[in-house]
MIPA-131632 format. One record per residue (C-alpha): residue number from 1; residue in one letter; x, y, z. Coordinates in steps of 0.25 Angstrom, whole numbers, plus 5000, padded with zeros to 4 digits. Layout:
BEGIN
NUM  A  X  Y  Z $
...
***
This chain:
BEGIN
1  M  4812  4871  4937 $
2  L  4803  4883  4940 $
3  I  4808  4897  4943 $
4  G  4806  4897  4957 $
5  E  4814  4884  4959 $
6  V  4825  4890  4950 $
7  E  4825  4902  4959 $
8  R  4826  4893  4972 $
9  R  4837  4884  4966 $
10  S  4846  4895  4959 $
11  G  4844  4907  4969 $
12  V  4841  4915  4956 $
13  S  4828  4923  4958 $
14  A  4816  4921  4949 $
15  R  4816  4935  4945 $
16  M  4831  4934  4940 $
17  L  4828  4921  4933 $
18  R  4817  4928  4926 $
19  H  4827  4940  4923 $
20  Y  4837  4929  4917 $
21  E  4826  4924  4908 $
22  S  4823  4938  4903 $
23  L  4837  4940  4899 $
24  G  4838  4926  4892 $
25  L  4848  4920  4902 $
26  V  4840  4908  4906 $
27  R  4826  4904  4902 $
28  P  4819  4893  4908 $
29  S  4818  4881  4899 $
30  G  4804  4879  4901 $
31  R  4790  4883  4906 $
32  T  4780  4876  4915 $
33  G  4766  4873  4910 $
34  S  4762  4885  4919 $
35  G  4773  4894  4912 $
36  Y  4783  4894  4923 $
37  R  4798  4895  4919 $
38  E  4805  4881  4920 $
39  Y  4820  4880  4922 $
40  S  4828  4868  4918 $
41  A  4841  4863  4924 $
42  R  4848  4870  4912 $
43  D  4841  4883  4916 $
44  I  4846  4882  4930 $
45  R  4861  4879  4927 $
46  R  4860  4892  4918 $
47  I  4854  4900  4929 $
48  F  4866  4896  4938 $
49  H  4875  4899  4927 $
50  I  4870  4914  4926 $
51  E  4871  4915  4940 $
52  S  4886  4911  4940 $
53  L  4889  4920  4929 $
54  R  4881  4932  4937 $
55  S  4890  4929  4949 $
56  L  4903  4932  4940 $
57  G  4897  4946  4937 $
58  L  4892  4943  4922 $
59  S  4880  4951  4918 $
60  L  4867  4944  4913 $
61  R  4870  4947  4899 $
62  E  4885  4941  4901 $
63  I  4879  4929  4907 $
64  G  4870  4927  4895 $
65  R  4881  4928  4886 $
66  A  4890  4919  4894 $
67  L  4879  4908  4894 $
68  D  4873  4909  4880 $
69  D  4885  4914  4871 $
70  P  4893  4902  4867 $
71  G  4905  4911  4862 $
72  F  4905  4919  4876 $
73  T  4919  4918  4882 $
74  P  4919  4921  4897 $
75  S  4934  4926  4898 $
76  A  4932  4940  4894 $
77  L  4920  4942  4902 $
78  V  4926  4936  4915 $
79  D  4938  4945  4913 $
80  D  4929  4957  4912 $
81  L  4922  4952  4925 $
82  I  4935  4951  4932 $
83  R  4938  4965  4928 $
84  Q  4925  4970  4933 $
85  T  4925  4963  4946 $
86  R  4939  4969  4949 $
87  D  4934  4982  4946 $
88  R  4922  4981  4954 $
89  I  4931  4975  4966 $
90  A  4941  4987  4965 $
91  A  4929  4996  4965 $
92  E  4923  4990  4977 $
93  T  4936  4989  4984 $
94  E  4939  5003  4982 $
95  L  4925  5007  4988 $
96  L  4927  4998  4999 $
97  T  4941  5004  5003 $
98  R  4934  5019  5002 $
99  L  4923  5014  5011 $
100  R  4932  5008  5021 $
101  R  4940  5021  5021 $
102  I  4929  5029  5023 $
103  D  4924  5020  5035 $
104  A  4938  5021  5040 $
105  A  4937  5036  5041 $
106  D  4925  5034  5050 $
107  P  4917  5045  5044 $
108  A  4906  5052  5053 $
109  D  4897  5056  5043 $
110  W  4895  5057  5027 $
111  P  4902  5070  5026 $
112  D  4915  5062  5032 $
113  V  4913  5051  5022 $
114  L  4913  5061  5011 $
115  Q  4925  5067  5016 $
116  V  4932  5054  5017 $
117  V  4928  5050  5002 $
118  A  4933  5064  4997 $
119  L  4947  5062  5004 $
120  L  4948  5048  4999 $
121  Q  4945  5052  4985 $
122  A  4955  5064  4986 $
123  L  4966  5053  4991 $
124  G  4963  5046  4978 $
125  S  4963  5058  4969 $
126  P  4972  5059  4957 $
127  D  4976  5073  4961 $
128  A  4988  5074  4971 $
129  D  4983  5087  4977 $
130  A  4969  5080  4981 $
131  R  4976  5068  4986 $
132  Q  4985  5077  4994 $
133  R  4974  5086  5000 $
134  A  4967  5073  5005 $
135  A  4979  5068  5011 $
136  L  4981  5081  5019 $
137  A  4966  5081  5022 $
138  S  4966  5067  5028 $
139  G  4978  5072  5036 $
140  D  4969  5083  5043 $
141  G  4960  5073  5049 $
142  L  4950  5071  5037 $
143  P  4945  5056  5038 $
144  V  4954  5048  5028 $
145  P  4956  5034  5031 $
146  V  4971  5030  5033 $
147  E  4970  5018  5022 $
148  A  4966  5029  5012 $
149  L  4978  5038  5016 $
150  V  4988  5026  5016 $
151  E  4983  5021  5002 $
152  A  4984  5035  4997 $
153  A  4998  5037  5002 $
154  L  5003  5024  4997 $
155  G  4998  5027  4983 $
156  E  5003  5042  4983 $
157  T  5013  5046  4973 $
158  D  5013  5061  4974 $
159  P  5023  5065  4985 $
160  H  5015  5077  4991 $
161  V  5002  5069  4992 $
162  A  5010  5057  4998 $
163  G  5016  5066  5008 $
164  A  5002  5071  5012 $
165  L  4997  5057  5013 $
166  R  5009  5053  5022 $
167  W  5005  5066  5031 $
168  A  4990  5061  5031 $
169  L  4995  5046  5035 $
170  A  5003  5052  5047 $
171  R  4991  5057  5053 $
172  A  4981  5046  5048 $
173  G  4981  5037  5061 $
174  E  4987  5024  5066 $
175  D  4983  5015  5054 $
176  A  4992  5022  5044 $
177  P  5005  5014  5047 $
178  A  4999  5001  5045 $
179  L  4992  5004  5032 $
180  L  5005  5011  5026 $
181  A  5013  4999  5031 $
182  E  5004  4991  5021 $
183  G  5010  4999  5010 $
184  L  5024  4994  5013 $
185  D  5020  4981  5006 $
186  A  5015  4987  4993 $
187  P  5020  4981  4981 $
188  V  5024  4995  4975 $
189  A  5037  5001  4981 $
190  A  5031  5016  4980 $
191  V  5019  5012  4988 $
192  R  5028  5005  4999 $
193  E  5037  5018  5000 $
194  R  5024  5027  5001 $
195  A  5020  5018  5012 $
196  V  5033  5018  5020 $
197  R  5034  5034  5018 $
198  S  5021  5035  5024 $
199  L  5024  5026  5035 $
200  A  5036  5034  5038 $
201  E  5028  5046  5041 $
202  L  5019  5040  5051 $
203  S  5022  5042  5065 $
204  G  5019  5032  5077 $
205  D  5024  5018  5081 $
206  E  5016  5010  5070 $
207  A  5022  5018  5059 $
208  T  5036  5016  5065 $
209  A  5033  5001  5066 $
210  R  5029  5000  5052 $
211  L  5041  5007  5047 $
212  Q  5051  4998  5055 $
213  D  5044  4986  5048 $
214  A  5047  4993  5035 $
215  L  5062  4992  5038 $
216  A  5061  4978  5033 $
217  H  5053  4981  5021 $
218  P  5059  4975  5008 $
219  D  5057  4988  5001 $
220  A  5070  4997  5004 $
221  A  5062  5009  5002 $
222  V  5052  5006  5012 $
223  R  5063  5002  5022 $
224  G  5071  5015  5019 $
225  H  5059  5024  5021 $
226  A  5055  5017  5034 $
227  A  5070  5017  5040 $
228  L  5070  5032  5037 $
229  A  5057  5034  5044 $
230  L  5062  5025  5056 $
231  G  5074  5032  5057 $
232  T  5067  5046  5060 $
233  R  5060  5038  5071 $
234  G  5072  5033  5077 $
235  A  5070  5019  5074 $
236  A  5084  5011  5074 $
237  E  5077  5000  5066 $
238  A  5079  5009  5053 $
239  V  5095  5008  5054 $
240  P  5098  4997  5045 $
241  V  5088  5001  5034 $
242  L  5094  5016  5035 $
243  I  5108  5010  5034 $
244  D  5103  5001  5021 $
245  M  5098  5014  5016 $
246  I  5111  5022  5017 $
247  V  5118  5010  5011 $
248  A  5108  5009  4999 $
249  G  5109  5024  4997 $
250  T  5094  5025  4998 $
251  N  5090  5038  5006 $
252  D  5103  5037  5013 $
253  T  5104  5051  5018 $
254  D  5091  5049  5024 $
255  A  5094  5036  5030 $
256  A  5107  5041  5036 $
257  D  5100  5053  5042 $
258  A  5090  5043  5048 $
259  L  5101  5034  5054 $
260  S  5107  5047  5060 $
261  G  5094  5050  5066 $
262  L  5093  5036  5073 $
263  V  5106  5038  5081 $
264  G  5100  5041  5095 $
265  D  5111  5036  5103 $
266  T  5125  5030  5102 $
267  A  5120  5016  5102 $
268  T  5111  5018  5089 $
269  A  5122  5026  5083 $
270  D  5131  5014  5085 $
271  R  5122  5005  5079 $
272  I  5120  5013  5067 $
273  V  5134  5014  5064 $
274  T  5137  5000  5066 $
275  A  5126  4997  5056 $
276  M  5132  5006  5046 $
277  A  5146  5001  5048 $
278  D  5140  4987  5045 $
279  R  5136  4992  5031 $
280  L  5148  5000  5029 $
281  T  5157  4986  5030 $
282  H  5147  4978  5023 $
283  P  5152  4973  5010 $
284  T  5140  4976  5002 $
285  T  5140  4990  5006 $
286  R  5146  4998  4994 $
287  A  5154  5012  4994 $
288  P  5142  5021  4992 $
289  A  5134  5015  5003 $
290  R  5147  5015  5012 $
291  G  5148  5030  5010 $
292  R  5133  5032  5013 $
293  L  5136  5024  5026 $
294  T  5147  5032  5030 $
295  Q  5140  5045  5027 $
296  A  5128  5040  5036 $
297  L  5138  5038  5048 $
298  A  5139  5053  5049 $
299  G  5126  5054  5054 $
300  I  5129  5044  5066 $
301  P  5135  5050  5078 $
302  G  5144  5043  5088 $
303  T  5157  5037  5088 $
304  T  5153  5024  5082 $
305  A  5150  5032  5069 $
306  A  5162  5040  5071 $
307  R  5171  5027  5071 $
308  A  5164  5021  5059 $
309  L  5167  5033  5051 $
310  T  5181  5033  5056 $
311  D  5183  5019  5051 $
312  L  5177  5023  5037 $
313  T  5187  5034  5035 $
314  H  5196  5022  5032 $
315  D  5186  5015  5022 $
316  D  5192  5009  5009 $
317  D  5181  5018  5002 $
318  P  5188  5032  5001 $
319  A  5174  5039  5000 $
320  V  5169  5032  5012 $
321  A  5182  5035  5020 $
322  L  5182  5050  5015 $
323  T  5167  5051  5020 $
324  A  5170  5045  5033 $
325  A  5181  5054  5036 $
326  Y  5173  5066  5032 $
327  L  5162  5062  5041 $
328  L  5172  5060  5052 $
329  Q  5177  5074  5050 $
330  L  5163  5080  5051 $
331  R  5161  5073  5064 $
332  D  5173  5078  5070 $
333  E  5170  5092  5066 $
334  R  5156  5091  5072 $
***
């Protein structure tokens, strides 16, 4: 088969076939009487083998070794190709993410593009001061995509930078709540906590809805931060989680304050007291938890809370009874 026919059948150009020949990868088995290259069926199979190995990313030198060296083993080379491919994909993915974020900033001209690039680089800087300055600059209206701020906030370990990033996110626009909510499903607990803390500082109905969803999260820390934030927003759905926090002794003082802040009318106060009384009488509620619940009743106004404290003055636990009596005395003095 002449070189032109090989080109048509294999898809490999005549120029590349000559290059393969110059490297010793494939040599035509014969020549015609006129001196033209003539390829045998075996030569054609070798060409297809070369193209198959090229498709895996092997260099021509590596292909020559693979085809001609009987002692050549592919495992190490394939492992190396896997590593190289992963590195290349990671680099390309990072570039794609950066380009998308620049596009999301909707730059008007090249100076805007350069400004976005500089801020993105600063957000990823190993220097905490540089990251903090970038976060504050973005909050002042410089075009940094929300996705970049969310990624930075979820990965930030410095408390000062984290505070600046939350401040920037609170001014970042309507996409922030949904993006932060995705962080609630992160496999790392610290990332989940950063996500809910950032959500807690966002205003608006979307952020509130995301926090309400977080009340059912399997992570107690996420539930707790969401409940505290919702308590300041007057969301009664937070009551069960706030009571759980008091029982568990996790931010129990803040939880008690949030409960007292939820009392806007007598009916709400009665519901809160009833829920607390149920936990007080539950057989799994231990003495320390009952003491914390009793103390939390002090922040609930109304006659229902007063009656609950009166009942607790006769509690079998002397510490609970004394605490209830003292709180009743304070109520009388007020």
